[in-house]
C-alpha positions in Angstrom: 35.2 -0.1 -25.6 34.8 -1.8 -22.2 35.6 1.5 -20.5 32.9 3.3 -22.7 30.5 0.8 -21.6 31.3 0.9 -18.1 31.1 4.7 -18.0 27.6 4.4 -19.6 26.3 2.2 -17.1 27.8 4.3 -14.1 26.0 7.4 -15.7 22.8 5.4 -16.1 22.9 4.3 -12.2 23.9 7.8 -11.1 21.0 9.2 -13.2 18.4 6.7 -11.9 19.5 7.3 -8.4 19.2 11.1 -8.7 16.0 11.0 -10.5 14.2 8.6 -8.2 15.5 10.7 -5.2 14.1 13.8 -6.8 10.6 12.4 -7.5 10.5 10.9 -3.9 11.3 14.2 -2.6 8.7 15.9 -4.7 6.0 13.3 -3.7 6.5 14.1 -0.1 4.8 17.3 -0.4 2.5 17.0 -3.4 -0.3 14.4 -4.2 0.5 11.7 -6.6 -1.2 12.7 -9.8 -1.4 9.1 -11.4 0.2 5.6 -11.3 1.2 3.2 -13.8 -1.5 0.9 -12.4 -4.2 3.5 -12.9 -3.0 4.3 -16.4 -3.2 0.7 -17.4 -6.6 0.2 -15.8 -9.1 -0.4 -19.1 -12.0 0.4 -16.5 -10.9 4.0 -16.1 -9.9 6.1 -13.0 -12.0 7.5 -10.2 -10.2 8.9 -7.5 -10.2 11.8 -5.1 -6.9 12.8 -2.9 -7.6 13.4 0.6 -5.1 14.3 3.5 -4.8 11.9 6.2 -6.6 14.1 8.5 -9.5 13.5 6.4 -9.5 10.0 6.6 -11.2 8.2 9.4 -8.6 6.5 11.9 -10.6 3.4 11.7 -9.4 2.7 8.3 -5.8 3.4 9.1 -6.0 0.8 12.0 -8.0 -1.5 9.7 -5.2 -1.7 7.0 -2.6 -2.1 9.7 -4.5 -4.9 11.4 -5.1 -6.6 7.8 -2.1 -5.9 6.0 1.2 -5.1 8.3 0.8 -5.2 12.2 4.6 -4.3 12.3 4.2 -1.2 10.3 5.3 1.1 13.0 8.3 -0.9 14.0 9.8 -2.2 10.9 12.1 -0.4 8.3 10.1 -1.2 5.3 10.5 -4.7 5.4 9.0 -7.5 7.5 11.7 -10.0 7.4 9.9 -12.6 9.4 6.9 -12.4 7.1 9.0 -12.5 3.9 10.8 -15.8 5.3 7.5 -17.2 6.1 6.1 -16.5 2.6 9.1 -17.9 1.1 9.0 -21.3 2.9 5.3 -21.7 2.4 5.6 -21.0 -1.4 8.2 -23.5 -1.6 5.7 -26.0 -0.2 3.3 -25.4 -2.9 -0.2 -24.1 -3.3 -1.5 -20.7 -3.2 1.1 -18.0 -3.5 1.5 -15.7 -0.5 3.3 -12.6 -0.4 5.4 -11.1 2.5 4.9 -7.4 1.5 4.6 -4.5 4.0 2.4 -1.4 3.4 5.7 0.6 2.6 6.5 -2.1 -0.2 3.2 -1.9 -1.7 3.1 1.9 -1.6 6.5 1.8 -3.3 5.3 -0.6 -6.0 1.9 1.3 -6.3 3.5 4.7 -6.8 6.7 4.3 -8.8 6.3 0.8 -10.5 3.9 -1.7 -11.8 1.8 -4.6 -10.9 3.2 -8.2 -11.3 6.2 -10.0 -10.2 10.0 -10.5 -11.2 13.2 -10.3 -9.4 14.2 -7.1 -11.4 11.0 -5.3 -10.3 11.3 -6.6 -6.7 14.8 -5.1 -6.7 13.8 -1.7 -7.8 10.8 -2.0 -5.3 13.2 -2.5 -2.5 15.2 0.7 -3.5 12.1 2.8 -3.6 11.0 1.2 -0.2 14.2 2.4 1.5 13.8 5.7 -0.1 10.2 6.5 1.2 11.0 5.2 4.7 13.8 7.6 4.9 12.5 10.6 3.0 8.5 10.4 3.8 8.3 8.6 6.9 5.4 6.3 8.1 2.6 9.1 8.3 3.3 10.1 4.6 3.7 6.5 3.7 0.2 5.8 5.0 -1.5 8.9 3.5 -0.1 7.9 0.0 -1.1 4.3 0.4 -4.7 5.0 1.3 -4.9 7.4 -1.6 -3.2 5.3 -4.5 -4.3 1.7 -3.5 -6.9 0.1 -5.7 -10.3 0.1 -3.7 -12.5 -1.4 -6.4 -13.0 -1.7 -10.3 -11.8 1.5 -11.6 -11.5 3.1 -8.2 -8.4 4.2 -6.5 -8.0 5.6 -2.9 -10.1 5.5 0.4 -12.2 8.5 -0.5 -13.4 7.2 -3.7 -13.9 3.6 -2.3 -16.1 5.1 0.7 -18.1 7.1 -1.8 -18.4 3.9 -4.0 -19.5 1.5 -1.3 -21.1 3.4 1.3 -22.0 6.8 -0.1 -20.1 8.6 2.5 -16.7 10.4 3.0 -13.8 8.2 4.1 -13.8 10.6 7.2 -16.8 9.0 8.5 -16.3 5.2 8.3 -17.3 3.0 10.9 -15.0 0.1 12.3 -16.9 -2.5 10.2 -17.0 -0.5 7.1 -13.3 0.3 7.4 -12.5 -3.4 8.1 -14.6 -4.4 5.0 -12.6 -2.1 2.7 -9.3 -3.4 4.3 -10.3 -6.9 3.8 -10.9 -6.3 -0.1 -7.8 -4.6 -0.6 -5.5 -7.5 -1.8 -8.2 -8.3 -4.6 -10.5 -5.4 -5.0 -11.9 -6.4 -8.1 -13.0 -9.7 -6.8 -13.8 -9.3 -3.3 -17.3 -7.8 -2.2 -17.2 -4.8 0.2 -20.7 -4.2 0.5 -22.1 -7.9 0.7 -19.2 -10.1 1.7 -20.0 -13.7 2.7 -18.3 -16.8 4.0 -14.6 -16.4 4.7 -14.5 -12.8 3.5 -17.2 -11.7 5.8 -15.6 -13.5 8.8 -12.2 -12.0 7.8 -13.9 -8.7 7.8 -15.3 -9.1 11.3 -11.9 -10.2 12.6 -10.4 -7.1 11.2 -13.1 -4.8 12.8 -12.4 -6.5 16.1 -8.6 -6.0 15.7 -9.1 -2.3 15.1 -9.3 -1.8 18.9 -6.2 -3.8 19.5 -4.2 -1.6 17.2 -5.3 1.4 19.0 -5.1 0.1 22.3 -1.5 -1.2 21.8 -0.2 1.7 19.9 0.3 0.0 16.6 -0.6 3.1 14.8 1.5 5.4 17.1 4.0 6.2 14.1 1.0 7.6 12.1 -0.5 9.6 15.0 2.1 10.5 17.2 
């Protein structure tokens, strides 16, 4: 009995590894058709896949500045940010995350929103996979196409059309910064008419776009 159960779990694990690797390889080359987050969105889905070449570099640099300054140098995990988040969360108050763009992409593509150690463990597995199989440029391309950018809106192109009535290929630094500032809470944060802290945050990100370019923090995307 114990042997049969052990065999079952071994086959289950091997099957999961094989399937996840196959899907990851497939998505290295084809657009992601839909995600669990999209399917569960009661507001519907508005999206339009664009290659990274058709997304303004201002947006790439804005999300690096806002979300993950070490994107080009870490292996998918920013251990310093994770340790800082754990320490601050233990102190109480607003819960803070330490997720990288790679981790967010793995979650958005393969999993679902919400917490839980089991989901975080699977997220880590997929993060390792996409770092090894896709590489940084593809991770950024997928992230900017599946991230929720507004109510029922997904991806850079749909977001740019929604907020600025223009293509994601033509975003100004400030427009890109405002989209990046809203990404953590796109249903709650205003992109076109930010005020207070959100406006200041967007302005800060806009200023940092030049730093990202100057210091080569986007080199893994545009090398």
